[in-house]
C-alpha positions as CSV (number, residue, x, y, z in Angstrom):
1,X,93.2,54.1,-52.5
2,X,90.5,56.0,-50.6
3,X,88.7,55.6,-47.3
4,X,85.4,54.5,-48.8
5,X,86.9,51.7,-50.9
6,X,88.7,50.4,-47.8
7,X,85.5,50.6,-45.8
8,X,83.5,48.8,-48.5
9,X,86.3,46.2,-48.9
10,X,86.3,45.6,-45.2
11,X,82.6,45.0,-45.2
12,X,82.7,42.7,-48.2
13,X,85.7,40.8,-47.0
14,X,84.2,40.3,-43.5
15,X,80.9,39.2,-45.0
16,X,82.5,36.6,-47.3
17,X,84.8,35.4,-44.5
18,X,81.9,35.0,-42.1
19,X,79.8,33.2,-44.6
20,X,82.7,30.8,-45.2
21,X,82.8,30.1,-41.5
22,X,79.1,29.8,-40.7
23,X,77.6,28.1,-43.8
24,X,79.2,24.7,-43.0
25,X,77.7,24.8,-39.5
26,X,74.2,25.7,-40.9
27,X,74.5,22.8,-43.3
28,X,75.5,20.4,-40.5
29,X,79.0,19.8,-41.9
30,X,81.1,21.4,-39.2
31,X,81.3,22.5,-35.6
32,X,82.8,25.9,-36.1
33,X,80.7,28.6,-34.3
34,X,83.0,31.6,-34.5
35,X,80.5,34.3,-33.9
36,X,79.1,32.8,-30.7
37,X,82.6,31.9,-29.6
38,X,83.7,35.5,-30.0
39,X,80.6,36.9,-28.5
40,X,80.8,34.8,-25.4
41,X,84.6,35.2,-25.1
42,X,84.4,39.0,-25.3
43,X,81.3,39.6,-23.3
44,X,81.2,36.5,-21.0
45,X,77.5,35.8,-21.6
46,X,75.6,33.4,-23.8
47,X,72.6,35.6,-24.3
48,X,72.9,37.7,-27.5
49,X,76.3,36.1,-28.1
50,X,75.6,35.6,-31.8
51,X,74.6,39.3,-32.3
52,X,77.4,40.7,-30.2
53,X,79.9,38.4,-31.9
54,X,78.7,39.5,-35.3
55,X,79.0,43.2,-34.4
56,X,82.4,42.7,-32.9
57,X,83.6,40.6,-35.9
58,X,82.3,43.1,-38.4
59,X,84.0,46.0,-36.6
60,X,87.3,44.2,-36.5
61,X,86.9,43.3,-40.2
62,X,86.6,47.0,-41.1
63,X,89.4,47.9,-38.7
64,X,91.8,45.4,-40.2
65,X,91.0,46.6,-43.8
66,X,92.4,50.0,-42.7
67,X,95.4,48.3,-40.9
68,X,96.2,46.3,-44.2
69,X,95.9,49.6,-46.1
70,X,98.2,51.4,-43.7
71,X,100.8,48.6,-43.7
72,X,100.8,48.4,-47.5
73,X,101.0,52.2,-47.8
74,X,104.0,52.3,-45.5
75,X,105.6,49.4,-47.5
76,X,104.9,51.3,-50.7
77,X,103.0,48.3,-52.1
78,X,99.7,48.4,-54.0
79,X,96.6,47.1,-52.3
80,X,95.2,44.5,-54.6
81,X,94.0,40.9,-54.5
82,X,97.5,39.5,-54.4
83,X,98.8,41.6,-51.5
84,X,95.5,41.2,-49.8
85,X,95.9,37.4,-50.1
86,X,99.4,37.6,-48.7
87,X,98.3,39.7,-45.7
88,X,95.2,37.5,-45.2
89,X,97.5,34.5,-45.1
90,X,99.8,36.0,-42.4
91,X,96.8,37.3,-40.5
92,X,95.2,33.8,-40.8
93,X,98.2,32.0,-39.3
94,X,98.2,34.4,-36.4
95,X,94.5,34.0,-35.8
96,X,94.9,30.2,-36.2
97,X,97.4,30.1,-33.4
98,X,95.3,32.5,-31.2
99,X,92.2,30.4,-31.8
100,X,94.2,27.3,-30.8
101,X,95.5,28.8,-27.6
102,X,92.9,31.3,-26.4
103,X,89.6,29.9,-27.6
104,X,90.2,26.1,-27.6
105,X,92.1,26.1,-24.3
106,X,90.9,29.1,-22.3
107,X,87.4,29.9,-23.4
108,X,85.1,30.3,-20.4
109,X,82.5,27.9,-22.0
110,X,83.8,24.3,-22.2
111,X,82.0,23.5,-25.4
112,X,84.5,25.6,-27.3
113,X,87.4,23.5,-26.1
114,X,86.5,20.6,-28.3
115,X,87.4,22.1,-31.7
116,X,90.1,20.5,-33.7
117,X,92.5,21.0,-36.6
118,X,89.6,21.9,-39.0
119,X,88.8,24.9,-36.9
120,X,92.3,26.3,-37.3
121,X,92.5,25.6,-41.0
122,X,89.1,27.1,-41.6
123,X,90.3,30.3,-39.8
124,X,93.4,30.4,-42.1
125,X,91.3,29.9,-45.3
126,X,88.7,32.4,-44.1
127,X,91.3,35.1,-43.5
128,X,92.8,34.4,-46.9
129,X,89.3,34.9,-48.4
130,X,89.0,38.1,-46.4
131,X,92.4,39.5,-47.6
132,X,91.8,38.7,-51.3
133,X,88.3,40.2,-51.2
134,X,89.4,43.4,-49.4
135,X,92.3,43.7,-51.8
136,X,90.1,43.1,-54.9
137,X,87.5,45.6,-53.8
138,X,90.0,48.3,-53.0
139,X,91.8,47.7,-56.3
140,X,88.6,48.0,-58.4
141,X,87.1,50.9,-56.4
142,X,90.5,52.7,-56.3
């Protein structure tokens, strides 16, 4: 496992996770707007919220790839698609709870208070996609 494979895995995982979260909105199938929600939550302003949210989200995706790698190294477990899926599931449950509490109840913009169960479940699935992608990329790039 090397730094470049973890970086590439983090980028790939975050890209797929983000697409999973935004394509349904673009197609008119859902109300999830994670990038703008993160952008406005972190920076308190609507202008440039999508761009800022994307940069912040991508940065965290790379950071968490290294956190996953560090955790698995300490646990003396391989970093592969299966361990990535496991960590992504745990990470997804934590994010699902945080989204329910922080964003849906305390977001400074009321429009983000209306999200329902599908938002939390989408976060869980998205983080599982992230974990399996990061693990797979790290496994094949070594």
